[in-house]
C-alpha positions as CSV (number, residue, x, y, z in Angstrom):
1,M,1.6,-14.0,10.5
2,R,0.7,-11.2,7.9
3,T,3.3,-8.6,7.1
4,L,2.8,-5.0,6.9
5,S,3.4,-4.9,3.2
6,L,0.9,-7.6,2.6
7,F,-1.6,-5.7,4.7
8,W,-1.0,-2.5,2.6
9,R,-1.4,-4.5,-0.5
10,E,-4.7,-6.0,0.6
11,L,-6.2,-2.4,1.7
12,P,-8.7,-0.9,-0.6
13,R,-7.2,2.3,-2.4
14,E,-9.5,4.4,-0.3
15,G,-8.3,2.7,3.0
16,R,-4.7,3.6,1.9
17,L,-5.6,7.1,1.1
18,L,-7.5,7.6,4.5
19,I,-4.8,6.2,6.6
20,T,-2.3,8.9,5.1
21,T,-4.4,11.6,6.6
22,V,-3.0,10.9,10.0
23,I,0.6,11.0,8.9
24,F,0.7,14.8,8.5
25,S,-1.5,15.7,11.3
26,S,0.3,13.7,13.6
27,L,3.7,15.6,13.1
28,G,1.9,18.8,14.0
29,T,0.1,17.2,17.0
30,G,3.5,15.9,18.3
31,L,4.8,19.5,18.3
32,V,2.4,20.8,20.6
33,L,0.9,17.9,22.6
34,P,3.5,17.6,25.2
35,F,3.5,21.4,25.7
36,M,-0.1,22.5,26.1
37,V,0.2,23.0,29.8
38,V,3.6,24.3,29.9
39,Y,2.8,26.9,27.2
40,L,-0.5,28.1,28.8
41,H,0.9,28.1,32.5
42,E,4.5,29.1,32.1
43,V,4.5,31.0,28.9
44,R,1.2,32.8,29.0
45,G,0.9,33.1,32.6
46,I,-2.6,31.3,33.2
47,S,-2.6,29.4,36.4
48,L,-2.5,25.7,36.6
49,E,-6.0,25.3,37.9
50,F,-7.4,27.5,35.0
51,V,-5.4,25.6,32.5
52,G,-7.2,22.5,33.9
53,L,-10.5,24.2,33.4
54,L,-9.6,25.2,29.8
55,L,-8.7,21.6,29.0
56,A,-11.9,20.6,30.6
57,L,-13.9,23.1,28.5
58,Q,-12.3,21.5,25.3
59,A,-13.8,18.2,26.4
60,V,-17.2,20.0,27.3
61,I,-17.5,21.2,24.0
62,G,-16.8,17.9,22.7
63,I,-19.5,16.5,25.0
64,I,-22.1,19.1,23.5
65,V,-21.3,18.4,19.8
66,V,-20.8,14.7,19.6
67,P,-24.4,13.5,20.0
68,P,-25.8,15.6,17.3
69,I,-22.5,15.0,15.2
70,G,-23.2,11.1,15.4
71,A,-26.5,11.6,14.1
72,L,-25.2,13.8,11.3
73,I,-22.7,11.2,10.4
74,D,-25.5,8.6,9.9
75,R,-27.4,11.2,7.8
76,I,-24.8,12.6,5.6
77,G,-21.9,10.3,6.0
78,P,-18.6,10.8,8.0
79,R,-16.4,12.5,5.2
80,L,-17.8,15.9,5.4
81,V,-18.1,15.8,9.2
82,Y,-14.3,14.5,9.3
83,A,-13.3,17.5,7.0
84,S,-15.2,20.1,9.3
85,S,-13.2,18.9,12.3
86,A,-9.8,19.6,10.4
87,V,-11.1,23.0,9.6
88,A,-11.9,23.6,13.4
89,L,-8.5,22.5,14.4
90,I,-6.8,24.6,12.0
91,I,-8.6,27.9,13.4
92,G,-8.3,26.6,16.9
93,D,-4.4,26.2,16.7
94,V,-4.0,29.7,15.1
95,L,-6.0,31.2,17.7
96,V,-4.1,29.2,20.6
97,S,-0.8,30.6,19.1
98,Q,-1.9,34.2,19.7
99,A,-3.7,33.6,22.8
100,T,-2.1,36.1,25.2
101,T,-5.2,36.4,27.5
102,V,-7.7,34.1,29.1
103,P,-10.7,35.1,26.9
104,A,-8.7,34.6,23.7
105,A,-7.7,31.2,25.1
106,I,-11.4,30.4,25.8
107,V,-12.3,31.0,22.2
108,A,-9.4,28.9,20.8
109,F,-10.5,26.0,23.3
110,V,-14.0,26.1,21.8
111,F,-12.6,25.6,18.2
112,L,-10.3,22.9,19.6
113,G,-13.3,21.2,21.3
114,Y,-15.2,21.0,18.2
115,G,-12.4,19.7,16.4
116,F,-11.3,16.9,18.6
117,G,-14.8,16.1,19.7
118,V,-15.6,15.5,16.2
119,I,-12.6,13.9,14.7
120,W,-12.6,10.5,16.6
121,P,-16.2,9.6,15.9
122,S,-16.1,10.6,12.2
123,S,-12.8,9.1,11.5
124,S,-13.7,5.9,13.3
125,A,-17.0,5.7,11.4
126,M,-15.1,6.4,8.0
127,I,-12.9,3.5,8.9
128,G,-15.9,1.3,9.7
129,S,-17.4,2.2,6.6
130,L,-14.5,1.6,4.1
131,I,-12.5,-1.2,5.8
132,P,-13.8,-5.0,5.8
133,S,-14.6,-6.4,9.2
134,E,-11.7,-8.9,9.1
135,Q,-9.1,-6.0,8.4
136,R,-10.5,-3.4,11.1
137,Q,-8.6,-4.5,14.2
138,R,-5.4,-4.5,12.2
139,Y,-6.3,-1.2,10.7
140,F,-6.9,0.5,13.9
141,G,-3.6,-0.7,15.1
142,I,-1.5,0.4,12.1
143,N,-3.5,3.7,12.1
144,F,-2.6,4.2,15.7
145,T,1.1,3.4,15.0
146,L,1.3,6.0,12.4
147,L,-0.2,8.4,14.4
148,N,2.3,7.9,17.4
149,L,5.2,7.8,15.0
150,G,4.3,11.2,13.8
151,I,3.4,12.5,17.4
152,G,6.9,11.1,18.6
153,I,9.1,12.8,15.9
154,G,7.0,16.1,16.5
155,G,7.7,15.5,20.2
156,I,11.4,15.2,19.7
157,V,11.6,18.3,17.3
158,G,9.1,20.3,19.6
159,G,11.3,19.6,22.9
160,T,14.4,20.6,21.4
161,F,12.9,23.6,19.6
162,V,10.6,25.4,22.2
163,D,12.0,27.6,25.1
164,V,9.7,29.0,27.6
165,H,11.7,32.2,27.6
166,R,11.0,32.9,24.0
167,A,7.1,32.9,23.2
168,E,7.6,32.9,19.5
169,T,8.9,29.3,19.5
170,F,5.5,28.1,20.8
171,V,3.6,30.3,18.4
172,A,5.7,28.7,15.7
173,I,4.8,25.0,16.7
174,Y,1.1,25.8,17.0
175,L,0.9,27.5,13.3
176,F,2.9,24.5,12.0
177,D,0.2,22.3,13.8
178,A,-2.5,24.2,12.0
179,L,-0.8,23.7,8.7
180,S,-0.6,19.9,9.2
181,Y,-4.5,19.5,9.0
182,V,-4.4,21.0,5.4
183,P,-3.4,17.7,3.4
184,A,-6.1,16.0,5.4
185,L,-8.6,18.4,4.0
186,V,-7.2,17.9,0.5
187,I,-7.7,14.0,0.8
188,L,-11.1,14.2,2.1
189,L,-12.6,16.7,-0.1
190,W,-10.9,15.7,-3.2
191,F,-9.5,12.2,-3.6
192,L,-12.1,10.5,-1.2
193,R,-15.1,12.7,-2.4
194,H,-16.7,9.6,-3.9
195,V,-16.8,7.7,-0.7
196,G,-17.8,8.5,3.0
197,G,-21.5,9.3,2.2
198,P,-24.5,8.2,3.9
199,S,-24.9,4.4,4.5
200,P,-27.9,3.1,2.4
201,V,-30.6,2.0,4.9
202,Q,-31.0,-1.7,4.2
203,E,-34.4,-2.9,3.1
204,A,-34.8,-4.7,6.5
205,H,-34.6,-1.3,8.3
206,T,-37.3,0.6,6.1
207,D,-40.1,-0.3,8.3
208,A,-38.1,0.3,11.6
209,P,-38.6,3.1,13.8
210,R,-36.5,6.4,13.0
211,P,-33.2,5.7,14.6
212,S,-32.3,7.6,17.8
213,Y,-29.8,7.6,20.7
214,L,-32.5,6.1,23.1
215,S,-33.0,3.3,20.7
216,V,-29.1,2.8,20.2
217,L,-28.8,2.7,24.0
218,R,-31.1,-0.2,24.1
219,D,-28.4,-2.4,23.0
220,K,-27.2,-4.1,26.2
221,N,-23.9,-5.0,24.7
222,L,-23.2,-1.4,23.7
223,R,-23.8,-0.3,27.3
224,A,-21.4,-2.9,28.6
225,L,-18.7,-1.6,26.1
226,L,-19.4,2.0,26.8
227,I,-18.8,1.4,30.6
228,L,-15.2,-0.2,29.8
229,V,-14.5,2.6,27.4
230,A,-15.3,5.2,30.1
231,I,-13.0,3.8,32.6
232,A,-10.1,3.1,30.0
233,A,-10.6,6.7,28.9
234,L,-10.5,8.3,32.5
235,V,-7.0,6.5,33.4
236,S,-5.4,6.9,29.9
237,Y,-5.1,10.0,27.4
238,P,-6.4,12.8,29.7
239,Q,-3.6,11.8,32.2
240,L,-1.0,11.2,29.7
241,N,-1.6,14.6,28.0
242,A,-2.4,16.6,30.9
243,G,-1.7,15.0,34.3
244,M,1.6,13.4,33.5
245,P,3.1,16.8,32.2
246,A,1.9,18.7,35.2
247,F,3.0,16.0,37.7
248,A,6.5,15.8,36.0
249,R,7.0,19.6,35.9
250,E,5.6,20.3,39.3
251,L,6.6,17.3,41.5
252,G,9.3,15.7,39.3
253,Q,10.9,19.2,38.3
254,I,11.7,17.6,34.7
255,S,12.7,20.0,32.0
256,T,10.6,20.6,28.8
257,Q,13.2,18.7,26.8
258,G,12.7,15.8,29.3
259,L,9.0,15.9,28.6
260,G,9.7,15.8,24.8
261,Y,11.9,12.7,25.2
262,A,9.3,11.1,27.4
263,F,6.7,11.4,24.6
264,A,9.3,10.1,22.2
265,A,9.8,6.9,24.3
266,N,6.2,6.5,24.4
267,T,6.0,6.6,20.6
268,L,9.1,4.2,20.1
269,V,7.4,1.5,22.1
270,I,4.2,1.8,20.2
271,V,5.9,1.9,16.8
272,L,8.3,-1.1,17.7
273,L,5.6,-3.4,19.5
274,Q,2.3,-2.5,17.8
275,L,2.6,-5.0,14.9
276,F,3.7,-7.6,17.5
277,V,0.8,-6.8,19.7
278,I,-1.8,-6.8,16.9
279,Q,-0.4,-10.4,15.8
280,R,-0.5,-11.7,19.3
281,I,-4.1,-10.6,20.1
282,E,-5.7,-11.7,16.9
283,G,-8.2,-14.4,17.4
284,R,-8.3,-13.9,21.2
285,R,-10.5,-12.3,23.6
286,R,-10.3,-8.6,23.5
287,T,-11.4,-8.3,27.0
288,R,-8.5,-10.3,28.3
289,V,-6.2,-7.9,26.4
290,A,-8.0,-5.2,28.2
291,V,-7.1,-6.7,31.5
292,V,-3.4,-6.8,30.4
293,M,-3.5,-3.3,29.3
294,A,-5.1,-2.2,32.8
295,A,-2.0,-3.9,34.6
296,T,0.4,-2.3,32.2
297,W,-0.9,1.1,33.0
298,A,-0.9,0.5,36.8
299,V,3.0,0.0,36.4
300,S,3.2,3.0,34.3
301,W,1.5,5.4,36.7
302,G,3.6,3.8,39.5
303,L,6.7,5.1,37.5
304,L,5.3,8.6,37.3
305,G,4.8,8.7,41.0
306,A,8.5,7.7,41.6
307,T,9.8,10.7,39.8
308,A,8.6,12.8,42.9
309,L,11.1,10.8,45.2
310,V,14.1,12.1,43.1
311,P,12.8,15.5,41.8
312,G,15.2,17.4,39.3
313,T,17.5,14.6,38.6
314,I,18.6,12.5,35.7
315,A,16.8,9.7,37.4
316,A,13.5,11.4,37.4
317,T,13.9,11.9,33.6
318,V,14.5,8.4,33.2
319,L,11.7,7.3,35.3
320,L,9.4,9.6,33.4
321,A,10.7,8.2,30.2
322,G,9.9,4.6,31.6
323,C,6.4,5.8,32.5
324,A,5.5,7.1,28.9
325,A,7.2,3.9,27.4
326,V,5.1,1.5,29.6
327,F,2.1,3.3,29.1
328,G,2.8,3.1,25.3
329,L,2.8,-0.6,25.6
330,G,-0.7,-0.5,27.1
331,E,-1.7,1.9,24.3
332,T,-1.0,-0.7,21.6
333,M,-3.8,-2.9,23.2
334,L,-6.3,-0.1,23.4
335,Q,-7.1,0.9,19.8
336,P,-7.0,-2.6,18.3
337,T,-9.6,-3.8,20.9
338,T,-12.1,-1.1,21.8
339,S,-12.5,0.7,18.6
340,A,-12.6,-2.8,16.8
341,M,-15.3,-4.0,19.2
342,I,-17.4,-0.8,18.9
343,N,-17.5,-1.0,15.0
344,D,-17.8,-4.8,14.9
345,L,-21.1,-4.3,17.1
346,A,-22.4,-1.2,15.1
347,P,-25.0,-1.8,12.2
348,D,-23.9,0.1,9.0
349,H,-26.8,2.8,9.4
350,L,-26.0,3.4,13.1
351,R,-22.2,3.5,13.0
352,G,-22.0,7.3,13.4
353,R,-24.1,6.9,16.8
354,Y,-22.2,4.1,18.0
355,N,-18.7,5.8,17.5
356,A,-20.3,8.9,18.8
357,L,-21.2,7.5,22.2
358,S,-17.7,5.7,22.4
359,S,-16.1,9.0,21.6
360,L,-18.4,10.7,24.2
361,M,-16.9,8.4,26.9
362,F,-13.4,10.0,26.0
363,S,-14.9,13.6,25.9
364,G,-16.3,13.1,29.4
365,A,-13.1,11.7,30.6
366,F,-11.2,14.8,29.2
367,V,-13.5,17.1,31.4
368,V,-13.1,15.0,34.6
369,G,-9.4,14.0,34.1
370,P,-7.6,17.3,33.8
371,I,-9.8,18.7,36.7
372,I,-8.7,15.8,39.0
373,A,-5.2,16.0,37.9
374,S,-5.0,19.8,38.2
375,V,-6.7,20.0,41.7
376,L,-4.7,17.0,43.2
377,I,-1.5,18.1,41.8
378,G,-1.7,21.9,42.3
379,G,-2.9,21.0,45.8
380,N,0.4,19.1,46.5
381,L,-1.7,16.0,46.7
382,G,0.5,14.0,44.2
383,A,0.5,10.8,46.3
384,V,-3.4,10.8,46.1
385,Y,-3.2,11.4,42.3
386,I,-1.2,8.4,41.9
387,A,-3.3,6.3,44.0
388,F,-6.4,7.4,42.0
389,L,-4.7,6.2,38.8
390,V,-3.6,2.8,40.0
391,G,-7.0,2.2,41.7
392,G,-8.8,3.0,38.3
393,C,-6.6,0.6,36.4
394,A,-7.6,-2.1,39.0
395,L,-11.2,-1.2,38.4
396,L,-10.7,-1.4,34.6
397,A,-9.6,-5.0,34.8
398,L,-12.4,-5.9,36.8
399,V,-14.9,-4.3,34.4
400,A,-13.4,-6.1,31.5
401,L,-13.9,-9.5,32.9
402,W,-17.5,-8.4,33.7
403,V,-18.0,-7.3,30.1
404,E,-16.4,-10.6,28.8
405,R,-19.6,-12.3,30.0
406,R,-22.1,-10.0,28.2
407,I,-20.7,-9.4,24.6
408,P,-20.9,-11.8,21.7
409,P,-17.6,-13.9,21.1
410,R,-17.6,-12.4,17.5
411,V,-17.3,-8.9,19.0
412,N,-14.9,-9.9,21.7
413,G,-12.6,-10.9,18.7
414,V,-13.1,-14.6,19.1
415,V,-13.2,-16.4,15.7
416,D,-12.5,-20.0,16.9
417,A,-13.4,-21.3,20.3
418,E,-10.0,-22.8,20.8
419,L,-8.1,-19.4,20.5
420,D,-10.2,-17.7,23.3
421,S,-7.6,-17.4,25.9
422,L,-4.4,-15.4,26.2
């Protein structure tokens, strides 16, 4: 088994610089991530249903910008596009910190929608262009570990610092989040200025039709992967970021500090187990890993539902921490599989579009997911919400097995026929 230090030494210099961009920004993200719903609803007085619409607006903006951004990445390269997302997130965070009215919040979420809509396809394309294929799965996993380490530390600090009776505490964390994107800008615009440009079109493609999303979607392997990614997206991050805090506050009656500890537990599991999981899944079918991931998430959402049975108690807080921790175990299987599959499938000159379509599945989930969560939880249908999540996880497992029969073994992570089972 390769050690982390060996992996770090084997990385190209540009890969090491790129991975450091997440260290700073993730600290800021952790400060605000658990508290967006709490801040807008309990501090700024925006109704829970409208908060769900704001989060959906953010995702809608992401959906609108991602397709042209994917084409732009293929044309000018991912580096400058990645940098533009950091600028948008800085502006969005500053505006959110001052959002005392609904119109101000809407403007802020437009910038956040662009930033978050662009950051994932551009950073994934950047990784795909810089990191050799044999290192990508591990790189995506380590990148995700560092991201969550920063988020966890930020979540602990944020949960201890913020107070719903003192709006200035929330203003402070959003301004710090804005500041956390500045190092990424410096790295992208200066230290990595010589890489991340447009991929040279190989001679074999010079007589081919002009690239388009229509031609990309003719790839049946990509279509199968996009279905898998879409379902995984719907039952994962939109629920962790919006549904879980809303359910915990409304039905579990859990404190903001308890939310912070839950996100910290999520991070702790990822940091402690990510390397082990990566080592365990190397050379094995990524679709089988997705089945295990789906089962893990189903258990997680069951634990969330249990918090409503003992509201306002220490047991509810413990159950929420268990939910976030088990969900984190599932997360360790997501990034090293889906992101690696998309980038192993993508040709270099179409990497932007392939990653954009994958990102679009998450953007769509961030439209639908918060609306479902806010309507069901706000309508006192918590049990229906949990049933929806568990059922979605079961569907995810079935789709993963369907996809397995359609994608090439190389894309599915199989390097040896004898290592193709978990």
